[in-house]
C-alpha positions in Angstrom: -8.3 -9.4 28.1 -5.4 -8.1 29.6 -3.9 -4.8 29.2 -0.5 -5.5 29.4 0.2 -1.6 28.1 -1.6 0.5 30.1 -1.8 -1.3 33.5 -4.7 -1.0 36.1 -7.1 -0.3 32.3 -10.3 -0.9 32.6 -9.7 -3.3 30.3 -7.3 -4.9 32.1 -9.1 -7.3 32.7 -8.2 -7.3 36.2 -11.5 -6.8 38.7 -10.0 -3.3 40.3 -8.8 -5.0 43.5 -5.5 -4.0 45.0 -4.5 -8.3 45.3 -3.1 -7.8 49.0 -6.5 -7.8 51.3 -8.8 -8.0 48.6 -10.2 -4.9 49.1 -10.7 -1.8 46.1 -7.8 0.2 45.5 -7.4 3.7 46.3 -9.2 5.1 43.6 -12.9 4.8 43.1 -13.6 2.0 40.2 -15.2 5.3 37.7 -12.6 7.7 38.6 -9.6 4.9 36.9 -11.8 4.2 34.2 -11.7 7.7 33.6 -8.1 8.6 33.7 -6.2 9.1 31.0 -3.1 7.6 30.7 0.1 7.9 28.3 -0.2 4.4 25.8 3.0 2.6 25.9 5.1 1.9 23.0 6.7 -1.3 22.0 8.7 -2.0 19.9 9.2 -5.5 18.0 11.9 -6.6 16.4 10.8 -7.6 12.6 14.4 -9.8 12.3 17.2 -9.9 9.7 16.0 -10.1 6.7 19.3 -12.6 6.6 17.6 -15.4 8.1 15.0 -15.7 5.4 17.3 -15.8 2.4 16.2 -18.8 -0.5 19.4 -20.8 -0.7 20.5 -20.5 -4.1 19.7 -24.3 -5.3 16.2 -23.4 -3.8 16.3 -20.2 -6.3 17.7 -22.6 -9.5 15.2 -24.8 -9.1 12.7 -21.9 -9.5 14.1 -21.0 -12.5 13.7 -24.8 -14.2 17.5 -24.9 -13.5 17.5 -27.8 -10.9 15.0 -30.3 -10.3 12.8 -30.6 -7.6 14.5 -33.8 -6.4 17.6 -31.7 -5.5 16.1 -29.3 -3.9 13.3 -31.3 -1.8 16.4 -32.4 0.9 17.6 -30.7 4.3 16.8 -27.2 5.4 15.5 -25.9 1.3 12.6 -28.9 2.0 10.6 -26.3 3.8 10.5 -23.0 0.8 9.9 -26.2 -1.4 6.9 -26.7 -0.4 6.1 -23.6 0.3 6.9 -22.5 -3.3 4.7 -25.9 -4.2 1.2 -24.6 -2.4 2.1 -21.1 -3.5 1.8 -23.0 -7.3 -1.2 -24.6 -6.2 -3.0 -21.6 -5.7 -2.1 -20.0 -8.4 -3.3 -23.3 -10.3 -6.3 -22.9 -8.5 -7.3 -19.0 -9.1 -6.4 -19.4 -13.3 -9.1 -21.8 -13.0 -11.5 -19.9 -11.6 -14.6 -18.3 -14.2 -16.6 -15.6 -13.2 -20.0 -17.0 -13.1 -22.2 -16.0 -16.2 -24.6 -13.3 -14.3 -21.6 -11.1 -13.4 -19.6 -11.4 -16.7 -23.3 -10.3 -18.1 -23.5 -7.3 -16.0 -20.5 -6.3 -16.2 -20.8 -6.0 -20.3 -24.7 -4.5 -20.2 -22.9 -1.9 -18.2 -20.2 -1.3 -20.9 -20.9 1.5 -23.4 -22.6 0.1 -26.6 -20.3 2.6 -28.9 -17.0 4.7 -28.5 -16.1 7.5 -27.2 -16.2 10.6 -29.1 -14.5 13.6 -27.8 -17.9 16.5 -26.3 -16.5 19.5 -27.6 -13.7 20.2 -30.4 -10.1 21.5 -28.9 -10.8 25.0 -30.5 -14.0 24.8 -28.4 -12.7 23.9 -25.7 -11.1 26.7 -22.3 -7.9 27.8 -22.3 -6.1 28.3 -20.0 -3.2 30.0 -19.1 -1.2 29.5 -15.0 0.5 33.0 -14.3 3.5 31.1 -15.1 3.2 30.6 -18.9 2.0 34.3 -19.0 5.2 35.9 -17.7 7.4 33.2 -20.4 5.1 34.3 -23.3 5.5 37.9 -22.3 9.1 37.3 -21.8 8.9 36.1 -25.4 7.6 38.9 -27.3 9.6 40.9 -25.5 13.1 39.8 -26.6 11.1 39.5 -29.9 10.6 43.0 -30.2 13.4 44.3 -29.4 15.1 42.0 -31.9 12.6 42.9 -34.8 13.8 46.3 -33.3 17.1 45.8 -33.5 17.0 44.4 -36.9 15.0 47.4 -38.3 17.5 49.8 -37.0 20.7 48.5 -38.0 22.6 49.9 -40.5 
């Protein structure tokens, strides 16, 4: 395999010769094998999305508004072939059935009764976060101040 990201690396596919006179390069092979070189990053363009936009006629055919013959002409023929093959694959997938022994294993693994709550709600653990505790304390203080003000008012 030729490693063109790191030329001269052990995975380069070259035998370590410099190519001019057939002699080894200046560094011994085992020393070059252990050299750490930074990996060169390359940007791969993903292409423009507008290039592969479906024609409006194909959209209309997929929606059932046009017959297949109307869109199987010219540039849209490849898209129609693709969507027809996708439809064929989906039809084959819909016809697949789970083997009986697999279905039996699944059904035997399911519980035979409805799940029940192990402990009633009033016996479960009650957890209060610090923010909840501060909020409850502030509400109680506000309620106490309001009650005191109502009782002392003439």
